[in-house]
C-alpha positions as CSV (number, residue, x, y, z in Angstrom):
1,M,-6.0,24.2,17.0
2,A,-9.4,24.8,15.3
3,I,-11.0,21.6,14.1
4,T,-12.5,22.1,10.6
5,A,-15.2,20.2,8.8
6,A,-12.7,19.0,6.3
7,M,-10.6,17.5,9.0
8,V,-13.6,15.7,10.4
9,K,-14.5,14.4,7.0
10,E,-11.0,13.1,6.3
11,L,-11.0,11.3,9.7
12,R,-14.4,9.8,9.0
13,D,-13.3,8.6,5.5
14,K,-10.2,7.0,7.0
15,T,-11.9,5.3,9.9
16,G,-15.6,4.9,9.3
17,A,-16.3,6.6,12.7
18,G,-19.3,8.8,13.3
19,M,-19.2,12.6,12.9
20,M,-19.3,13.5,16.6
21,D,-16.8,10.7,17.5
22,A,-14.4,12.0,14.7
23,K,-14.7,15.5,16.0
24,K,-14.1,14.5,19.6
25,A,-11.0,12.5,18.6
26,L,-9.5,15.4,16.7
27,T,-10.3,17.7,19.7
28,E,-8.7,15.3,22.1
29,T,-5.5,15.0,20.0
30,D,-5.3,18.7,19.0
31,G,-5.9,18.0,15.4
32,D,-3.2,15.3,15.0
33,M,-4.8,12.9,12.4
34,E,-2.7,9.8,13.1
35,A,-3.2,10.3,16.9
36,A,-6.9,10.7,16.3
37,I,-7.1,7.4,14.4
38,D,-5.3,5.7,17.3
39,W,-7.7,7.4,19.8
40,L,-10.7,6.1,18.0
41,R,-9.2,2.6,17.8
42,T,-8.5,2.7,21.6
43,K,-12.2,3.6,22.2
44,G,-13.3,0.9,19.7
45,L,-14.9,3.5,17.5
46,A,-12.8,3.1,14.3
47,K,-14.2,0.6,11.8
48,A,-11.0,0.6,9.8
49,A,-7.8,2.5,10.1
50,K,-7.1,3.0,6.4
51,K,-3.8,4.7,6.9
52,S,-2.7,4.8,3.4
53,G,-6.0,6.5,2.3
54,R,-7.4,6.4,-1.2
55,T,-5.2,6.0,-4.3
56,A,-4.9,9.6,-5.5
57,A,-2.4,9.8,-8.3
58,E,-2.7,8.3,-11.8
59,G,-0.1,6.5,-13.9
60,L,1.1,2.9,-14.2
61,V,3.2,0.3,-12.4
62,A,5.2,-1.9,-14.7
63,V,7.0,-5.2,-13.9
64,V,9.7,-7.1,-15.7
65,V,11.2,-10.5,-14.8
66,E,14.5,-11.6,-16.3
67,G,16.0,-14.9,-15.0
68,A,16.3,-14.8,-11.2
69,K,15.6,-11.0,-11.0
70,G,12.4,-9.0,-11.1
71,V,11.8,-5.2,-11.0
72,A,8.8,-3.0,-10.6
73,V,8.6,0.7,-11.3
74,E,5.9,3.3,-10.8
75,V,5.5,6.2,-13.2
76,N,2.9,8.8,-12.3
77,S,0.9,11.1,-14.5
78,E,-1.8,13.7,-13.7
79,T,-4.7,11.9,-15.4
80,D,-5.8,8.4,-16.3
81,F,-6.1,9.6,-20.0
82,V,-2.3,9.8,-20.2
83,A,-1.9,6.4,-18.5
84,K,-3.9,5.0,-21.4
85,N,-1.7,6.8,-24.0
86,A,0.4,4.4,-26.1
87,E,3.3,6.8,-26.1
88,F,3.3,7.0,-22.3
89,Q,3.0,3.2,-22.0
90,A,5.9,2.7,-24.3
91,M,8.0,5.0,-22.1
92,V,7.0,3.1,-18.9
93,A,7.9,-0.2,-20.5
94,G,11.3,1.1,-21.5
95,I,12.0,2.5,-18.0
96,A,11.1,-0.9,-16.5
97,Q,13.5,-2.7,-18.8
98,A,16.2,-0.1,-17.8
99,A,15.5,-0.8,-14.2
100,L,16.8,-4.4,-14.5
101,K,20.3,-3.0,-14.6
102,A,19.9,0.0,-12.2
103,G,20.8,-0.3,-8.6
104,D,18.5,2.4,-7.3
105,L,16.2,5.2,-8.4
106,D,19.0,7.7,-8.9
107,A,20.8,5.2,-11.1
108,L,17.6,4.5,-13.0
109,M,17.1,8.3,-13.7
110,A,20.6,8.4,-15.2
111,A,20.2,5.2,-17.2
112,D,20.2,5.3,-21.0
113,L,16.8,5.0,-22.7
114,G,17.2,5.2,-26.5
115,G,20.1,7.6,-26.4
116,K,18.8,9.8,-23.7
117,S,18.7,9.5,-19.9
118,V,15.5,8.4,-18.3
119,A,15.3,11.8,-16.7
120,D,15.6,13.6,-20.0
121,T,13.1,11.3,-21.6
122,L,10.6,12.2,-18.9
123,T,11.3,15.9,-19.5
124,D,10.7,15.5,-23.2
125,K,7.4,13.6,-22.7
126,I,6.2,16.2,-20.3
127,A,6.7,18.8,-23.1
128,T,5.1,16.7,-25.8
129,I,2.2,15.2,-23.9
130,G,1.6,18.4,-21.9
131,E,1.2,16.8,-18.5
132,N,3.5,16.4,-15.5
133,M,5.0,13.0,-15.0
134,T,7.3,11.5,-12.3
135,L,9.3,8.3,-11.9
136,R,8.3,7.8,-8.3
137,R,9.5,4.4,-7.2
138,M,11.4,1.3,-8.2
139,A,11.8,-2.0,-6.3
140,A,13.8,-5.1,-7.2
141,I,13.8,-8.7,-5.9
142,E,15.9,-11.8,-6.6
143,G,15.2,-15.5,-6.0
144,E,15.4,-19.0,-7.4
145,T,12.1,-18.3,-9.0
146,V,10.5,-14.8,-9.5
147,V,6.9,-14.6,-10.6
148,S,5.0,-11.5,-11.5
149,Y,1.3,-10.4,-11.5
150,I,-0.4,-7.3,-12.8
151,H,-3.9,-6.3,-11.5
152,N,-6.1,-4.0,-13.6
153,V,-3.9,-4.6,-16.7
154,A,-3.6,-1.5,-19.0
155,A,-1.0,-3.0,-21.4
156,D,1.4,-6.0,-21.4
157,G,3.3,-6.0,-18.1
158,M,1.7,-2.9,-16.6
159,G,-1.4,-1.8,-14.8
160,K,-2.6,-0.3,-11.5
161,I,-0.9,-2.9,-9.1
162,G,2.3,-4.8,-9.8
163,V,3.5,-7.7,-7.7
164,L,6.7,-9.8,-7.7
165,V,7.1,-12.9,-5.6
166,A,10.4,-14.7,-5.0
167,M,10.5,-18.3,-3.9
168,T,12.4,-21.5,-3.8
169,G,10.8,-24.8,-4.9
170,G,7.1,-25.0,-5.9
171,N,6.1,-24.0,-9.4
172,E,5.2,-20.9,-11.4
173,A,1.4,-21.6,-11.1
174,F,1.6,-21.5,-7.3
175,G,3.8,-18.4,-7.4
176,R,1.2,-16.6,-9.4
177,Q,-1.5,-17.5,-6.9
178,V,0.7,-16.0,-4.1
179,A,1.3,-12.9,-6.2
180,M,-2.5,-12.6,-6.7
181,H,-2.9,-12.9,-3.0
182,V,-0.4,-10.2,-2.4
183,A,-2.2,-7.9,-4.8
184,A,-5.5,-8.5,-2.9
185,A,-4.4,-8.7,0.7
186,N,-1.6,-6.1,0.7
187,P,0.5,-7.6,3.5
188,A,2.8,-5.2,5.4
189,A,5.8,-7.6,5.5
190,L,6.8,-11.2,4.7
191,S,6.9,-12.3,8.4
192,E,7.0,-10.9,11.9
193,A,10.8,-10.7,11.7
194,D,10.5,-8.4,8.7
195,M,8.0,-6.0,10.3
196,D,9.0,-2.5,11.6
197,P,9.4,-2.8,15.4
198,A,7.9,0.7,15.7
199,V,4.7,-0.5,14.0
200,I,4.5,-3.5,16.4
201,E,5.0,-1.3,19.5
202,K,2.5,1.2,18.3
203,E,-0.1,-1.5,17.8
204,R,0.7,-3.0,21.2
205,A,0.2,0.4,22.8
206,V,-3.2,0.9,21.1
207,Q,-4.4,-2.6,22.0
208,T,-3.3,-2.2,25.6
209,A,-5.1,1.1,26.0
210,K,-8.2,-0.4,24.3
211,A,-8.2,-3.4,26.6
212,L,-7.8,-1.3,29.7
213,E,-10.6,1.0,28.5
214,E,-12.9,-2.0,27.9
215,N,-12.0,-3.5,31.2
216,A,-12.7,-0.3,33.1
217,T,-16.3,-0.3,31.8
218,S,-16.8,-4.1,32.1
219,A,-19.3,-5.5,34.6
220,K,-16.7,-8.2,35.5
221,P,-13.3,-6.5,35.3
222,K,-10.3,-8.8,34.8
223,P,-7.0,-8.5,36.8
224,E,-4.4,-6.5,34.9
225,A,-2.2,-9.5,34.8
226,V,-4.7,-11.3,32.7
227,I,-4.9,-8.4,30.3
228,E,-1.1,-8.2,30.1
229,N,-0.4,-11.9,29.8
230,N,-3.3,-13.3,27.9
231,I,-5.5,-10.7,26.1
232,I,-2.7,-8.4,24.7
233,P,-0.5,-11.3,23.4
234,G,-3.6,-12.8,21.8
235,R,-4.5,-9.6,20.0
236,M,-1.0,-9.0,18.9
237,K,-0.7,-12.6,17.5
238,K,-3.9,-11.8,15.5
239,F,-2.5,-8.5,14.3
240,I,0.8,-10.0,13.2
241,A,-1.0,-12.8,11.4
242,E,-3.2,-10.4,9.5
243,S,-0.3,-8.1,8.6
244,T,2.2,-10.6,7.3
245,L,2.1,-12.6,4.1
246,L,3.0,-15.9,5.7
247,G,0.5,-15.5,8.5
248,Q,-2.5,-14.4,6.3
249,A,-5.3,-16.8,5.3
250,F,-4.6,-17.8,1.7
251,V,-7.2,-16.2,-0.6
252,I,-7.2,-19.3,-2.8
253,N,-7.9,-21.6,0.3
254,P,-8.8,-19.6,3.4
255,D,-8.5,-22.8,5.5
256,L,-4.7,-22.5,5.1
257,T,-2.3,-19.7,5.9
258,V,0.0,-18.7,3.0
259,E,2.9,-20.4,4.8
260,A,1.0,-23.7,5.1
261,A,-0.1,-23.5,1.5
262,A,3.5,-22.9,0.5
263,Q,4.7,-25.9,2.5
264,A,2.0,-28.1,0.8
265,A,3.2,-26.8,-2.6
266,G,6.8,-27.6,-1.7
267,A,7.8,-23.9,-1.9
268,T,9.4,-21.4,0.4
269,I,8.5,-17.8,-0.2
270,T,11.6,-15.6,0.3
271,G,10.2,-12.2,-0.5
272,F,7.7,-10.0,-2.4
273,V,7.2,-6.6,-3.8
274,R,3.9,-4.8,-4.2
275,L,3.5,-1.4,-5.9
276,E,0.2,0.3,-6.3
277,V,-0.3,3.5,-8.4
278,G,-0.6,6.6,-6.3
279,E,-0.3,4.7,-3.0
280,G,0.1,7.2,-0.1
281,I,0.0,10.3,-2.4
282,E,-2.4,13.0,-1.3
283,K,-4.4,14.7,-4.0
284,V,-6.6,17.8,-3.7
285,E,-10.1,16.9,-4.5
286,E,-11.7,19.5,-6.7
287,D,-15.5,20.4,-6.5
288,F,-16.2,20.3,-10.3
289,A,-19.7,21.8,-9.9
290,A,-18.4,24.7,-7.9
291,E,-15.6,25.2,-10.4
292,V,-18.1,25.4,-13.3
293,A,-20.3,27.8,-11.3
294,K,-17.4,30.0,-10.5
295,A,-16.4,30.1,-14.2
296,A,-19.9,30.9,-15.3
297,Q,-19.9,33.9,-12.9
298,G,-16.7,35.2,-14.5
299,A,-14.8,34.8,-11.3
């Protein structure tokens, strides 16, 4: 397929690779963006594979904790102006409260909110505020202790990132530190056992290809057995540590892993939830200057 300048730019934005390297990667993978990212990583040319991309949509994440249960919801809007609107924020707060008794997103859409369903309330707000809105996600967690944290607070209990941490033992102050860590470090899973096996196998394939590529150009090549039995396991151990909450270096004390910090605090972390506004949503970027010029020409 034809490789466009826009595709090259997108790949460069996601990986930090040079223009020619990005173009070559797309050419080699016939325009497949994910495969191109892996190709660059194999060649050691990707500075960072930011797979989720930039946050694109606006809106708010709200969290509510009641007893041993916590919930988080994401409600999207078209602009940040609406996210700062008191009427919109009140609706989001009400949806979060309703989520405490809802089993899933469908049940939440049907839940009562001041005499109307959540779905009908959204429809009404779209009509009155004049902007499209969606209830995109909800997540719930239970535990002996559930602690919440909001990053970039817009109003009480809501902001751009919402985190819930469930644990046994410890205290609320430590739980809040862990929640702040989750907001900053964005772990993929609690532990290796909770990771998607497909993600692990994909990373193993990338690291194997990368190690073989490096070995082929090395002045002192290593036996393949050394690569298979020593180098790859070491790289995978590092990948899993960096990807899992318990394995990550604790932002409060980087000399300890989160798991070691929890043990020192007499706590066991049993789960977490992290929602970020617009995470993974693609948004068309408009060239405002070009739009103004076009309007001036009467186009």
